[in-house]
C-alpha positions in Angstrom: -186.8 -61.7 73.6 -186.4 -58.3 75.3 -183.4 -56.3 74.2 -180.6 -55.6 76.7 -179.8 -52.3 75.0 -180.6 -49.1 76.9 -183.4 -47.0 75.5 -182.3 -44.2 73.1 -181.7 -40.8 74.7 -181.9 -37.3 73.3 -179.7 -34.3 73.9 -182.6 -32.6 75.8 -182.9 -35.6 78.1 -179.1 -35.6 78.8 -179.2 -31.8 79.4 -182.0 -32.3 82.0 -180.0 -35.1 83.7 -177.1 -32.6 84.1 -179.5 -30.0 85.5 -179.5 -27.7 82.4 -183.3 -27.4 82.3 -183.4 -24.0 80.8 -181.1 -25.0 78.0 -183.1 -28.2 77.4 -186.4 -26.1 77.2 -184.9 -23.6 74.7 -182.6 -26.0 72.8 -184.2 -25.7 69.4 -184.5 -21.9 69.5 -180.9 -21.7 70.9 -179.5 -23.8 68.1 -181.4 -21.7 65.5 -180.2 -18.4 67.0 -176.6 -19.5 67.3 -176.7 -20.7 63.7 -178.3 -17.5 62.4 -176.0 -15.2 64.3 -172.9 -17.4 63.7 -172.0 -17.5 67.4 -168.6 -18.8 68.3 -168.4 -21.7 70.7 -167.4 -19.2 73.5 -170.4 -17.0 72.9 -172.7 -20.0 72.8 -171.3 -21.3 76.1 -171.5 -17.8 77.7 -175.2 -17.6 76.7 -176.0 -21.0 78.1 -174.3 -20.2 81.4 -176.0 -16.8 81.8 -179.4 -18.3 81.0 -178.9 -21.2 83.5 -177.7 -18.9 86.3 -180.7 -16.7 85.7 -183.1 -19.6 85.7 -181.6 -21.2 88.9 -181.7 -17.8 90.7 -185.4 -17.5 89.8 -186.2 -21.0 91.0 -184.2 -20.4 94.2 -186.3 -17.3 95.0 -189.5 -19.1 94.2 -188.5 -22.0 96.5 -187.6 -19.6 99.3 -190.8 -17.7 99.0 -192.8 -20.9 99.2 -190.8 -22.0 102.3 -191.3 -18.6 103.9 -195.1 -19.0 104.0 -195.7 -15.2 103.7 -199.2 -15.6 102.2 -200.9 -12.7 100.6 -199.9 -9.2 101.7 -200.1 -5.6 100.6 -196.9 -4.3 98.9 -195.1 -1.2 100.0 -196.3 0.5 96.8 -199.8 0.5 98.4 -198.6 1.8 101.8 -200.2 5.1 102.9 -197.3 6.9 104.5 -199.6 9.7 105.6 -201.9 7.5 107.6 -199.8 6.7 110.7 -199.6 9.6 113.1 -196.1 8.5 114.1 -193.7 6.4 112.1 -189.9 6.9 112.0 -189.4 6.5 108.3 -185.5 6.7 108.4 -185.6 3.7 110.8 -187.8 1.8 108.5 -185.6 2.6 105.5 -182.6 1.6 107.5 -184.3 -1.8 108.3 -185.0 -2.3 104.6 -181.3 -2.1 103.7 -181.2 -5.5 105.5 -177.9 -4.6 107.2 -179.2 -6.1 110.4 -179.1 -9.6 109.0 -175.3 -9.6 108.6 -174.8 -9.0 112.4 -177.8 -11.1 113.6 -179.6 -8.0 115.0 -183.3 -8.2 115.8 -186.2 -6.0 114.6 -189.2 -5.2 116.7 -192.3 -3.5 115.4 -194.5 -2.1 118.2 -198.0 -0.7 117.7 -201.7 -1.1 118.3 -203.8 -3.5 116.3 -204.6 -2.7 112.7 -201.7 -0.4 112.0 -200.0 -2.5 109.4 -197.3 -4.2 111.5 -197.9 -7.6 109.8 -197.8 -6.0 106.4 -194.5 -4.2 107.2 -193.0 -7.5 108.6 -194.0 -9.5 105.5 -192.5 -6.8 103.2 -189.3 -6.9 105.1 -189.2 -10.7 104.9 -190.0 -10.6 101.2 -187.2 -8.1 100.6 -184.8 -10.4 102.4 -185.8 -13.3 100.2 -185.4 -11.3 97.0 -181.9 -10.3 98.2 -180.8 -14.0 98.6 -181.7 -14.7 102.3 -184.0 -17.3 103.7 -187.0 -16.4 105.8 -189.9 -17.9 107.7 -193.1 -16.2 108.8 -195.3 -17.5 111.7 -197.5 -16.2 114.4 -196.5 -16.5 118.1 -199.6 -18.7 118.6 -198.7 -21.1 115.8 -195.0 -21.2 116.8 -195.6 -22.0 120.5 -198.4 -24.5 119.6 -196.0 -26.3 117.3 -193.2 -26.4 119.8 -195.4 -27.3 122.8 -197.0 -30.1 120.8 -193.8 -32.1 120.3 -194.1 -35.3 122.4 -190.4 -36.3 122.6 -187.1 -34.4 123.2 -185.9 -35.5 119.8 -189.0 -34.1 118.1 -188.7 -30.8 119.9 -185.0 -30.5 119.0 -186.0 -31.1 115.3 -188.6 -28.3 115.4 -186.2 -25.9 117.2 -183.6 -26.5 114.4 -186.4 -25.8 111.9 -187.1 -22.4 113.4 -183.4 -21.7 114.0 -182.3 -22.3 110.4 -183.7 -19.3 108.4 -181.7 -16.1 108.2 -184.8 -14.2 109.3 -187.6 -15.6 111.5 -190.7 -13.4 111.7 -192.9 -14.0 114.8 -196.1 -12.1 114.4 -198.6 -11.0 117.1 -196.6 -11.4 120.3 -198.8 -10.0 123.1 -202.2 -10.8 121.7 -202.5 -13.9 123.9 -201.1 -15.0 127.2 -198.9 -18.1 127.6 -197.9 -20.4 130.4 -194.4 -20.9 131.8 -193.8 -23.8 129.5 -194.4 -21.7 126.4 -192.1 -18.9 127.8 -189.3 -21.5 128.3 -189.7 -22.8 124.7 -189.6 -19.3 123.2 -186.6 -18.5 125.4 -184.8 -21.6 124.0 -185.5 -20.5 120.4 -184.4 -16.9 121.1 -181.2 -18.1 122.8 -180.3 -20.3 119.8 -180.7 -17.4 117.4 -179.2 -14.8 119.7 -176.3 -12.9 117.9 -176.4 -15.4 115.0 -179.6 -15.1 113.2 -182.2 -12.3 113.2 -185.7 -12.2 114.6 -188.4 -9.9 113.5 -191.2 -9.6 116.1 -194.4 -7.6 115.9 -196.2 -6.8 119.2 -199.0 -4.6 120.4 -197.4 -4.2 123.9 -194.4 -2.2 125.2 -191.8 -4.4 126.9 -192.9 -3.3 130.4 -196.2 -5.1 129.8 -194.8 -8.3 128.6 -195.2 -9.8 132.0 -198.9 -10.1 131.1 -198.0 -12.3 128.1 -195.8 -14.6 130.2 -197.0 -14.3 133.8 -194.9 -16.1 136.4 -192.2 -17.0 133.8 -188.8 -16.6 135.4 -187.2 -16.4 132.0 -189.2 -13.3 130.9 -186.6 -10.8 131.8 -183.8 -12.8 130.2 -186.0 -13.2 127.1 -186.5 -9.5 126.7 -182.8 -8.9 127.4 -181.7 -11.1 124.5 -184.3 -9.7 122.2 -183.4 -6.1 122.8 -179.6 -6.4 123.1 -179.0 -5.7 119.4 -182.2 -4.4 118.0 -184.0 -1.9 115.7 -187.3 -0.8 117.3 -189.9 0.7 115.1 -193.0 2.2 116.8 -196.1 2.7 114.7 -198.9 5.0 116.1 -202.2 6.0 114.7 -205.8 4.8 114.1 -206.5 1.3 112.8 -206.2 0.8 109.0 -208.8 -2.0 109.2 -211.2 0.3 111.0 -210.7 3.0 108.4 -211.2 0.6 105.5 -214.4 -0.6 107.2 -215.6 2.9 107.6 -214.9 3.7 103.9 -216.7 0.6 102.8 -219.8 1.6 104.9 -219.7 5.1 103.4 -219.6 3.6 99.9 -222.5 1.4 100.6 -224.6 4.3 101.9 -224.1 6.4 98.8 -227.2 6.4 96.6 -226.7 4.6 93.4 -227.3 6.6 90.2 -230.1 5.3 88.1 -229.3 4.8 84.5 -230.9 7.4 82.2 -233.7 6.0 80.1 
């Protein structure tokens, strides 16, 4: 007959049930070290707590990075500060302090295509995540396609909450495509929900005076821009396209004659 007794458990199993995964993984080494160094109970507990806090912080950052959907991007270490013909570096450094997040201010990066606006935006979002904030990256096209595709008011409300929740929402490539009045209204709803509460970071290739080409005939366009620019840091990037320069350099390298190996 089957026994009614519960299966035997180990200390590592019980530690995992309590959420002490780091301690469970390192249990044998931890016991050996504590014995060898003759740690007191207090020292042992302090070591366990410190290790668990470090592990949970690491996993929290990894989880938020996954949720942010930043994808691959070039880090600031590879940024060529001499390439843009105009870039207000003090403004960028002020943005990187992340003080704008505490007051729900917005950040808008303005510049022509290929100048690294997306790279800058992703680095700012990455810095926010490392500093303990939540972030989400999306393009304007994907955002509006998602919102516009919701078939019921309840489904739309759920998606609006999804985009309202992160401390920092990055909306890339505003201005590259034109949208109808419905899309403008949806974006206005989202901006209004985040207004003065949670920050938006927007990249655009158009000055605000030309945004009527993005949302033609939208009555909310003026109100949309007003809310975006009420509390805002605006960073303008000018210069030649990075992508064009990289393409030119690649072509130059391909045209260089290859040296034949000496016999």
